[in-house]
C-alpha positions, -999 to +999 in steps of 0.1 A: -069-164+224-086-144+196-075-151+160-055-124+144-065-111+109-038-115+082-037-085+059-032-092+023-004-067+016-005-074-021-041-062-023-031-030-004-002-024-028-025-030-058-048-003-044-019+021-041-009+014-077-044+019-090-048+052-072-013+063-083-020+055-120-055+071-118-038+104-107-012+099-135+017+099-110+047+080-121+073+061-100+097+091-102+071+115-088+062+092-059+099+085-052+106+122-051+078+129-027+089+100-005+126+111-007+136+076-018+151+063-050+129+052-080+143+017-076+132+016-040+097+028-048+094+002-076+105-025-051+078-014-027+051-017-054+065-051-064+066-063-029+103-067-026+108-039+000+088-037+032+060-011+034+063+005+068+032+020+085+048+055+083+056+051+046+021+038+040+006+068+056+029+091+036+018+074+004-018+079+013-011+116+020+006+120-014-024+103-031-047+126-011-067+096+002-077+084+036-053+055+044-084+033+053-096+036+018-065+018+006-074-010+030-111-013+020-103-032-013-087-058+009-119-064+029-141-063-002-121-084-027-105-108-002-120-117+031-097-116+061-079-148+068-076-158+104-049-179+119-042-187+155-012-170+170 
């Protein structure tokens, strides 16, 4: 069986945070666009609330960036880790 790549979610979240701050978007702005509370958005950025694929795509849309560009730092900064399933 082929090994499955493990995505480093913390690196993806860091990329989201970097793009958000570069655009000068605060937590309140992001939460409003996502129709969630500021507390929930902060929990997403701090890794305490799961980041669904749908929400990830919506965040990329708000940041006006291709979702794959948020994944690229993961491949550049940290090689994929493989583990047998």
